[in-house]
C-alpha positions in Angstrom: 44.8 41.5 -43.9 45.0 39.3 -41.0 43.5 40.4 -37.7 47.0 40.2 -36.0 48.4 42.8 -38.4 46.5 45.5 -36.6 48.3 44.9 -33.4 45.1 44.8 -31.5 44.2 42.7 -28.3 41.1 40.7 -27.8 39.6 43.6 -25.8 40.5 46.1 -28.4 38.6 44.1 -31.0 35.7 43.7 -28.6 35.4 47.4 -28.1 35.7 48.2 -32.0 33.0 45.8 -32.7 30.8 47.2 -30.0 31.3 50.8 -31.1 30.6 49.7 -34.8 27.3 48.2 -33.8 26.4 51.3 -31.9 27.2 53.6 -35.0 25.0 51.2 -37.3 22.1 51.4 -34.9 22.4 55.3 -34.8 22.5 55.4 -38.7 19.3 53.3 -38.8 17.6 55.4 -36.4 18.6 58.7 -37.9 19.1 58.0 -41.6 21.2 60.5 -43.8 19.5 63.0 -46.3 17.8 61.4 -49.4 20.2 62.8 -52.0 23.6 63.0 -50.4 26.5 64.2 -52.4 29.0 61.7 -53.6 31.6 63.3 -51.6 29.7 63.0 -48.4 28.4 59.5 -49.1 31.7 57.9 -48.9 34.7 58.7 -46.9 37.9 57.1 -48.4 40.1 55.3 -46.1 43.7 54.9 -47.6 44.7 51.2 -47.9 47.5 50.3 -45.7 50.5 48.4 -47.1 50.7 44.8 -46.4 52.2 44.1 -43.1 51.5 47.5 -41.6 50.6 47.1 -37.8 49.0 50.4 -37.1 45.5 51.9 -37.1 44.2 53.7 -40.1 44.9 57.5 -39.9 41.0 58.1 -39.5 41.2 56.0 -36.3 44.3 57.3 -34.8 43.9 59.6 -31.9 45.4 63.2 -31.9 48.3 63.0 -29.6 49.6 66.3 -28.2 51.6 67.0 -25.1 49.5 68.1 -22.2 52.3 69.2 -19.9 51.9 72.8 -18.6 48.7 73.1 -20.8 46.6 76.2 -20.7 42.7 76.3 -20.8 42.9 76.8 -24.6 45.2 74.0 -25.1 42.9 71.8 -22.9 40.1 72.4 -25.3 42.3 71.0 -28.1 43.1 67.7 -26.2 41.2 64.6 -26.8 38.6 64.2 -24.0 37.9 60.9 -22.3 35.9 59.7 -19.3 36.8 56.9 -17.0 34.6 55.6 -14.2 36.0 53.8 -11.2 33.9 51.6 -9.0 34.4 48.6 -6.7 33.9 45.2 -8.3 32.5 42.2 -6.6 35.8 40.6 -6.8 37.2 43.0 -4.3 39.2 44.9 -6.9 38.6 48.3 -8.5 36.9 48.2 -11.9 37.2 50.8 -14.7 34.6 51.4 -17.4 35.3 53.7 -20.4 34.6 53.9 -24.2 37.2 52.1 -26.2 40.4 54.2 -26.9 43.5 52.5 -27.8 45.6 55.0 -26.0 43.7 54.6 -22.7 43.9 50.8 -23.1 47.6 51.1 -23.4 47.7 53.2 -20.3 45.7 50.7 -18.4 48.2 48.1 -19.4 50.9 49.9 -17.5 48.8 49.8 -14.2 50.4 47.3 -11.8 48.5 43.9 -11.7 45.8 45.2 -14.0 43.8 42.6 -16.0 41.1 42.7 -18.8 37.8 41.0 -17.8 36.5 40.1 -21.3 33.2 38.7 -20.0 32.2 42.0 -18.3 34.4 44.1 -20.7 36.0 45.8 -17.7 39.5 46.6 -16.6 40.4 45.4 -13.2 43.2 46.2 -10.7 43.8 45.7 -7.0 43.2 48.3 -4.4 46.9 49.0 -3.8 47.1 50.2 -7.5 44.5 53.0 -7.3 46.9 55.8 -6.8 49.1 54.6 -9.6 46.1 54.3 -11.9 45.2 57.8 -11.2 48.7 59.0 -12.0 48.9 57.0 -15.3 45.6 58.5 -16.6 46.7 62.1 -15.6 49.9 61.8 -17.5 48.4 60.5 -20.9 50.1 62.9 -23.4 47.6 64.7 -25.5 44.5 63.5 -23.4 42.3 65.2 -20.9 41.0 62.3 -19.0 38.1 62.9 -16.6 38.1 60.4 -13.9 34.8 59.7 -12.0 36.5 58.5 -8.9 35.3 56.4 -6.0 33.2 58.0 -3.3 35.4 59.8 -0.6 34.1 57.3 2.1 35.2 54.4 -0.1 38.6 56.0 -0.8 39.3 56.4 2.9 38.3 52.8 3.5 40.5 51.5 0.9 43.5 53.6 2.1 42.9 52.4 5.6 42.7 48.8 4.6 45.8 48.8 2.5 47.8 50.7 5.2 47.4 47.9 7.8 50.3 45.3 8.2 49.7 42.0 6.4 50.3 39.4 9.2 50.0 36.2 7.1 53.5 35.2 8.1 52.2 34.7 11.5 49.9 31.9 10.5 52.5 29.3 11.4 52.1 30.2 15.1 49.0 28.2 15.2 49.6 25.0 17.1 49.9 22.0 14.9 47.2 20.1 16.8 44.9 23.0 16.0 45.8 23.6 12.5 45.3 20.0 11.4 41.7 20.1 12.5 40.9 23.2 10.5 38.7 22.9 7.5 40.1 24.5 4.2 37.6 27.5 4.4 38.5 28.1 8.1 42.2 28.4 7.1 41.2 30.9 4.4 39.2 32.8 6.9 42.2 33.0 9.4 44.5 34.1 6.6 41.9 36.8 5.6 41.9 38.3 9.1 45.7 38.2 9.3 46.0 39.8 5.8 43.8 42.7 7.0 46.0 43.5 10.1 43.7 41.5 12.5 41.0 44.2 12.2 38.3 42.4 10.5 34.7 41.1 10.5 34.2 37.3 10.3 30.6 37.0 9.2 30.4 33.2 8.4 26.8 31.6 8.7 26.0 29.9 12.1 27.7 26.6 12.4 30.9 27.2 10.3 33.2 27.5 13.3 33.7 31.3 13.9 34.9 30.8 17.5 37.6 28.3 16.4 38.8 30.7 13.7 38.9 33.5 16.3 40.9 31.5 18.8 43.3 30.5 16.0 43.8 34.2 15.1 44.5 35.0 18.8 47.2 32.2 18.8 48.9 34.0 16.0 49.3 37.3 18.0 50.4 35.7 21.2 53.0 38.4 21.8 50.0 40.8 22.3 48.1 38.9 24.9 46.2 39.3 27.3 42.9 38.9 25.2 39.5 40.4 26.0 36.4 38.5 24.7 33.1 40.3 24.6 30.2 37.9 24.2 26.5 37.4 25.0 26.1 36.1 28.5 24.9 32.6 27.4 28.2 32.0 25.7 30.8 32.9 28.3 31.5 29.5 29.6 31.4 28.1 26.0 34.1 30.4 25.1 36.2 29.4 28.3 35.9 25.8 27.5 37.0 26.3 23.8 40.0 28.3 24.7 41.1 25.8 27.4 40.8 22.9 25.0 42.2 24.3 21.8 45.1 26.3 23.3 46.0 24.1 26.2 45.8 26.9 28.7 45.6 26.4 32.3 41.9 27.1 33.5 43.2 29.5 36.2 44.5 31.7 33.4 41.0 32.1 31.9 39.0 34.7 33.7 35.2 34.7 33.4 33.1 37.6 34.9 29.9 35.8 36.2 27.2 37.0 38.4 27.7 34.1 40.6 30.3 31.4 41.0 27.9 28.5 41.4 28.0 24.9 40.3 28.7 25.6 36.5 32.4 26.2 37.1 33.6 22.6 36.8 36.4 23.6 34.6 38.2 25.5 37.4 38.2 28.8 35.7 38.9 32.0 37.5 35.4 33.1 38.2 35.2 36.8 39.2 32.0 38.5 40.5 31.0 41.8 39.0 32.2 45.0 40.6 30.2 46.6 43.4 30.3 49.9 45.3 32.5 48.1 47.8 34.9 46.1 45.6 36.5 46.4 42.3 37.9 43.7 40.1 41.1 43.0 38.3 41.1 41.5 34.7 44.4 39.7 35.0 43.8 36.6 33.0 45.4 35.6 29.8 41.9 35.5 28.4 39.2 37.6 30.0 35.6 36.8 29.2 32.7 39.2 29.9 29.2 39.7 28.7 28.1 42.9 26.7 25.7 43.8 29.6 28.8 43.9 31.9 30.9 46.3 29.7 29.3 49.6 30.9 30.0 48.7 34.7 33.6 47.6 33.7 34.4 50.4 31.2 37.0 52.3 33.4 38.7 49.0 34.2 38.7 47.8 30.6 40.2 51.1 29.4 42.8 51.1 32.1 43.8 47.4 31.3 44.9 48.3 27.8 43.9 45.2 26.0 45.6 45.0 22.6 43.5 42.0 21.3 39.7 42.2 21.5 37.2 39.7 20.1 33.6 40.8 19.9 31.4 37.7 19.5 27.8 38.1 18.0 29.0 41.6 17.3 25.3 42.5 16.0 24.8 43.2 19.7 26.4 46.5 18.9 24.1 47.6 16.0 22.0 49.9 18.2 23.9 53.2 18.5 22.0 54.4 21.6 22.4 51.3 23.6 24.6 51.4 26.6 26.5 48.2 25.7 27.3 49.8 22.2 28.6 53.2 23.7 30.6 51.4 26.4 32.0 48.7 24.0 33.1 50.9 21.2 36.0 52.8 22.8 37.5 49.5 24.1 37.4 48.0 20.6 38.8 51.1 18.9 41.6 51.3 21.4 42.8 47.6 20.8 45.6 47.0 18.4 43.8 43.8 17.0 40.0 43.6 16.8 37.9 40.7 15.6 34.1 41.0 15.2 32.1 37.7 14.8 28.6 37.6 13.5 26.5 35.2 11.6 23.9 37.9 10.9 25.7 41.1 9.7 22.5 42.8 8.7 23.7 43.4 5.1 19.9 44.4 4.2 19.8 47.2 6.9 23.3 49.1 6.4 22.6 51.5 9.4 22.9 48.5 11.7 26.5 47.9 10.4 27.8 51.5 11.1 28.9 51.0 14.7 30.6 47.8 13.9 32.5 49.2 11.1 33.3 52.3 13.2 34.7 50.0 15.8 37.1 48.5 13.4 38.0 51.8 11.4 37.0 54.9 13.4 39.0 57.2 11.2 37.0 56.1 8.2 33.5 55.6 9.6 33.4 58.9 11.6 30.2 60.6 10.4 26.9 58.7 10.4 25.4 61.3 8.0 28.1 60.7 5.4 27.5 57.0 5.7 23.7 57.2 6.0 23.3 59.4 2.9 25.5 57.1 0.9 24.1 53.7 1.9 20.9 54.2 3.9 18.4 56.1 1.8 14.9 55.1 0.9 13.5 54.0 4.3 10.0 54.8 5.4 10.3 54.2 9.1 12.8 56.9 10.2 16.1 58.4 9.2 18.6 56.1 7.5 16.3 53.1 7.7 16.6 52.3 4.0 19.2 50.9 1.8 21.1 52.5 -1.1 24.2 51.7 -3.1 23.9 48.3 -1.6 26.3 46.6 -4.0 29.0 49.1 -3.4 28.8 48.6 0.3 28.8 44.9 0.1 31.9 45.0 -2.2 33.5 47.6 0.0 33.2 45.5 3.2 34.5 42.2 1.2 37.4 44.4 0.0 38.5 46.0 3.2 37.2 44.1 6.3 34.5 41.3 5.9 34.7 37.7 5.0 31.5 35.7 4.8 30.8 32.1 3.8 27.5 30.4 3.6 27.0 26.7 4.4 26.0 26.1 0.8 29.2 27.6 -0.5 31.5 25.2 1.6 29.2 22.2 1.7 31.8 20.0 0.1 34.1 20.6 3.0 31.7 20.1 5.7 31.0 16.9 7.5 27.6 15.5 7.0 26.5 15.9 10.8 28.4 17.8 13.7 27.5 17.4 17.3 28.5 20.1 19.7 28.2 20.5 23.3 27.3 24.0 24.8 27.6 24.3 28.6 25.0 26.7 30.1 25.6 29.0 33.1 23.0 28.4 35.8 22.3 30.8 38.6 22.8 29.9 42.3 19.1 30.4 43.1 18.2 27.7 40.3 20.8 25.3 41.7 20.0 25.1 45.4 17.3 22.4 45.2 19.4 20.4 42.8 22.5 20.6 45.0 20.4 19.5 48.0 19.1 16.5 46.0 22.7 15.5 45.1 23.7 15.5 48.7 20.8 13.3 49.6 21.8 11.1 46.7 25.3 10.6 48.0 24.0 9.7 51.4 21.7 7.1 49.9 24.7 5.7 47.9 26.7 5.5 51.0 23.9 3.6 52.8 23.7 1.1 49.8 27.3 0.3 50.2 26.9 -0.3 53.9 23.6 -2.2 53.5 23.8 -5.5 55.7 21.0 -7.3 53.7 19.9 -7.6 50.0 16.4 -6.5 51.0 17.8 -3.2 52.6 19.9 -2.6 49.5 17.0 -3.2 47.1 14.9 -0.7 49.1 17.6 1.9 49.1 18.1 1.4 45.4 14.4 2.2 44.8 14.9 5.4 46.7 18.0 6.2 44.8 16.0 5.9 41.5 13.3 8.2 42.6 15.9 10.8 43.7 17.4 10.6 40.2 14.0 11.2 38.6 13.5 14.1 40.8 16.9 15.5 39.8 15.9 15.0 36.2 12.7 17.1 36.7 14.2 19.8 38.8 17.2 20.1 36.4 14.8 20.9 33.6 13.3 23.8 35.7 16.7 25.1 36.7 17.9 25.1 32.9 15.0 27.1 31.6 16.5 30.6 32.0 19.8 29.6 30.7 18.3 27.7 27.6 16.0 30.7 26.8 19.1 33.0 27.0 21.1 30.9 24.5 17.9 30.5 22.4 18.0 34.3 21.9 21.3 34.1 20.1 20.1 31.3 17.8 17.1 33.6 17.0 19.4 36.4 16.1 21.0 34.1 13.5 17.9 34.0 11.5 18.1 30.3 10.6 15.4 27.6 10.8 16.0 25.3 13.6 14.5 22.4 15.8 14.5 22.4 19.5 13.8 19.3 21.5 12.9 19.0 25.1 11.3 16.2 27.3 9.5 18.0 30.2 6.4 19.9 29.7 7.6 22.9 31.8 10.6 23.2 29.3 8.5 22.9 26.2 6.0 25.4 27.5 8.7 28.0 28.4 10.5 27.7 24.9 7.2 27.9 23.1 6.1 31.1 25.1 9.5 32.6 24.7 9.3 32.3 20.8 5.9 33.6 20.7 6.9 36.7 22.9 10.0 37.3 20.5 7.3 37.1 17.5 9.2 34.2 16.0 7.0 32.0 13.7 7.1 28.4 15.1 5.2 25.1 15.3 4.8 22.9 18.3 4.5 19.0 18.3 4.3 17.2 21.6 2.2 14.4 23.1 -0.9 16.5 23.1 -0.8 17.4 19.5 -3.5 15.5 17.5 -2.1 13.1 14.9 -4.2 14.5 12.2 -2.7 18.0 12.5 0.9 17.0 12.8 1.4 16.6 9.0 -0.2 20.2 8.5 2.2 21.5 10.9 5.3 19.8 9.3 4.1 21.1 5.8 4.1 24.7 7.2 7.5 24.4 8.5 8.8 22.9 5.3 7.2 25.4 3.0 6.9 28.7 4.8 9.9 30.9 5.2 8.1 32.8 8.1 8.2 29.6 10.1 11.6 29.6 11.8 11.3 27.2 14.6 9.8 23.8 15.6 9.4 23.0 19.3 9.3 19.3 19.7 9.1 16.7 22.5 11.8 14.1 22.1 9.3 11.3 22.2 6.4 12.7 20.1 8.5 14.8 17.7 11.3 12.6 17.3 9.7 9.9 15.1 8.1 9.9 11.7 8.5 13.5 10.8 10.6 15.0 8.1 11.8 18.5 8.8 14.6 19.0 6.4 14.0 22.7 5.8 16.2 23.1 8.9 19.8 22.1 9.2 20.2 23.2 13.0 19.0 21.1 15.9 19.1 22.0 19.6 18.5 19.7 22.5 17.4 21.6 25.6 17.3 18.2 27.5 18.7 14.7 27.2 17.0 11.4 27.1 17.9 8.3 29.0 17.6 6.3 25.8 20.3 7.2 23.1 18.0 5.9 20.4 15.5 8.7 21.1 18.3 11.3 20.5 19.5 9.7 17.3 15.7 9.5 16.0 15.3 13.1 16.8 18.6 14.1 15.1 17.4 12.3 12.0 14.3 14.5 11.6 16.8 16.9 9.7 19.5 14.3 8.9 17.7 12.3 6.3 16.9 12.0 2.5 16.2 15.6 1.2 18.7 17.4 3.4 21.0 19.5 1.2 23.0 21.1 3.9 25.4 20.0 6.6 23.5 19.3 9.9 24.7 21.1 13.2 23.3 19.7 16.4 23.8 21.4 19.6 23.4 19.7 23.1 22.7 22.3 25.8 24.2 20.9 29.0 24.6 22.1 32.5 27.1 20.9 35.1 26.1 19.8 38.5 22.6 18.7 37.0 21.4 15.5 35.8 23.1 16.2 32.5 26.4 15.0 34.4 24.8 11.6 34.8 22.7 11.3 31.6 25.5 12.1 29.1 27.7 9.2 30.6 24.7 7.0 30.6 23.9 7.6 26.9 27.5 6.9 26.0 27.6 3.8 28.1 24.4 2.2 26.5 25.7 2.9 23.1 28.8 1.0 24.0 26.9 -1.8 25.5 24.5 -2.1 22.4 27.5 -1.7 20.0 25.5 0.9 18.1 27.8 2.6 15.5 27.4 6.3 14.9 28.9 8.3 12.1 31.0 5.2 11.1 33.4 5.8 13.9 33.2 4.8 17.6 30.4 3.3 19.5 29.7 6.7 21.1 27.6 9.7 20.6 30.5 11.4 19.0 30.9 15.1 19.4 32.6 17.1 16.7 36.5 17.4 17.0 36.4 21.2 16.8 34.5 21.3 20.2 36.2 21.5 23.6 34.5 18.6 25.2 34.7 15.6 23.0 33.6 13.1 25.7 31.5 13.0 28.8 32.1 15.5 31.6 33.5 12.7 33.6 36.1 11.8 31.1 39.7 12.9 30.2 40.7 14.6 27.0 43.8 13.9 25.0 45.0 16.8 22.8 47.7 14.9 20.9 49.9 11.9 21.0 52.8 13.6 22.5 50.9 15.5 25.2 49.5 14.2 28.4 45.7 13.9 28.7 44.0 17.2 29.7 41.2 17.2 32.3 37.8 17.9 30.7 36.6 21.5 31.6 33.4 20.1 32.9 35.1 17.3 35.2 32.9 16.7 38.2 34.5 14.2 40.7 31.4 13.4 42.8 29.2 12.4 39.9 32.1 10.6 38.3 32.5 8.4 41.3 28.8 7.9 41.6 28.2 7.0 38.0 31.1 4.4 38.0 29.5 2.6 40.9 25.8 2.8 39.8 23.9 -0.4 39.5 22.4 -1.0 36.0 20.1 -3.7 37.1 17.9 -1.3 39.0 18.6 2.3 37.7 19.8 1.7 34.3 22.7 4.0 35.0 25.7 1.6 35.2 28.7 1.8 33.0 32.1 0.2 33.4 35.0 2.0 35.4 37.0 1.9 32.2 35.7 2.0 28.6 36.1 -0.8 26.1 38.5 1.5 24.2 40.0 4.8 24.7 37.6 7.7 24.2 39.2 10.7 22.8 
């Protein structure tokens, strides 16, 4: 008889074969009596007529009607057991011993499929209730279902009840959508599909900020937007929003402890509330740091924000922290909430509880229920372990979280991406620099009015010394902001290089890492040449070594540090070749990942001058970078694609937009600077448009 005459599917045959092997193994381990009777030795199976397409009677299940069955009738029913659990695909998986009747029932479950490789039936979350109903109603069977944990069931019910907003995707402006990478589009659609209450957990450097801004554009009808972020990233968020959504800078409100020289973008800077005055968060986008939430909690609750973005949401992992207790009610109240974190702490489930509670407060409402399910086994306190790890990971993927690693999307990423990060400097750190700039402007005016060449040359020497002084003092002023930003990088847990020029900056960074107990190496001009290779080997081979603190000159040449794919520049160099050489410590043969490079810049410091100088020198030398323009090109998904003193053009049919870091005084100064004495000159108009 041909196999198809049995009317069995592939999964049916698989299960029959597996059961046969199990019975053979049982017979071998428990052989029958030595003299069995002929009647018991063989059990006759009647031959089926040719063409019959049913099971032999000995394999047929007994079928009786179980409607209105009594206890005695239940005992006579065929018993079967089915276990439901969450599958890594995000679907629900069902496992049971082969039974043709149950198989037939599963075929009636909407969107169910047979996974032959894992020998499981799979169906989507939305079909769970229908699956339970189908199994209950199998005639003649008493099916015992080992169902999902109640917490899992509530999470699934909540996730499937939110509206699918993917039809809002088309509201993303075209000039933004065309810049998105394929995996970023998938991330945006995932968040929309889950009702804009989701956890975006992409690895650092994959563009979480841009994805969140794009999602905000999809729900513009629910603006204004509240953004909670670490203090070091407030101005970065403001710049990104202004650039990508083409929003007037006055509609972007940033709560800063001071309104000093870092606000070159014209943002609406508001000081924190005090006993004498309160503040009004009336911007289209309102950006505050986590540390400020407790002081503004009443204002935030009264403002009724419908869209909340919590950047670096792992800042909310401590249930006892003030920022956690103050932030959660604001996030819970919002109609749409997007959490961003490159370090979702999947290995320590208790640190996820408050973040999950923020998204689904009706699901994750009991820390003991969650802890007993997912946090058992720790030795350092209650709920400090991890249990049912796979279930929790699958639950988050199915209901609220999307996470991509660099290695997963490597084919979509550019080889090297440069990004500018603008730091927020305090007034007290800017006083000396501001005074030096005023003195520099006076010297420039005297040079212009000089009556003799000798007088002009003397003034130009003074000008050069002033610029060098600004360079040194800018490093000192940037140290607190650089360390603040460095804290967010440490949280990401990735290996990174950080370059600086002045010894004061290098010392501060190194001491900060040691204080944070971050394993690191340091290579500067004082490092003996004989020990450098040993330090490089440690960085390359030891997972515990997370950071390399390098001077731009000494650490920028001859070293291979491809174990990292993240590079930070705390300072710039007057020579663009030094920066390229430093970047290439990771961007070289042996690098298997996309390289992300972050330039930490501060407005109203020497960075304003140096960035333009670097661009100008590259133009003058005709040096090609990345196969594109003769400039130190910054990634297209960053708000500032050119120097702080340049214009930006969003699209061909729109007028140029003023850079968020525009600084008129320095722009005027740099355009008139004399290259022959200070090396700072660049033409008043570039050789080609710089977009």
